[in-house]
N, C-alpha and C positions, 0 to 999 in steps of 0.2 A: 610466300603465302601458302599455308597449308590448305588442302582441299579435303573435305570430309569424305570418308570412304564411300558412302552411298552416291555422292555426287561424282566422285572419280569413276566408280563402276558404271554409272549412267553415261558419262562422257566416253568411256572406252566402248561401251555397247553401241553408242551412236556411230562411232568411227567404224566399228566392225560391220554394222548393218550397211553402211555405204560401200565398203570394199568388197563384200561377198554378194554376188548376184543371187536373187531368189528365183525360184521356178517361174513365178508370175512376171518377173521383170524381163525374162527372156522373150524375145519376139518369136512368134511362130515362123518357121523357115521352110516348111514343107517336108521336113524329115525330123526324126527323133534327135534330140540334142545329145543323147548318149550313144545310141547304136546306129544312127543314120538311116533307119528303116523309113521308107517313104510314108508320109502322112498327109492329111488334108491341110488346108491353110489356117486352121484354128488351133489344132493340138500341138503341144510342145514335146510330148513324150508318148511312146507307143503303149506304155503301161506303167503300172506302179513299180515293178522291179527296176525298170530303167530310170524312173524318176528318183527312186530311193538310192540307186547306185550313183546317180549324178550328185545328189546331196552328200553322200558319203565321200565321194571323190573331192567335192568342193571343200568339205570339212578338213581333209588332209592336205590340201594344197593352199590353204590360206596362210 
């Protein structure tokens, strides 16, 4: 059974979204997820450079 290209792309995007964690899906842990700098119990990253570096690393490791 052939799957139309748009449907196939949508199915692949859904699989990818499940396998790659997003910044918001990470639980706050009291330190930056990238550099381990101590943080409060709400924030996940100490700043935009660490958040961007985390995203870039996640892109290369999928």
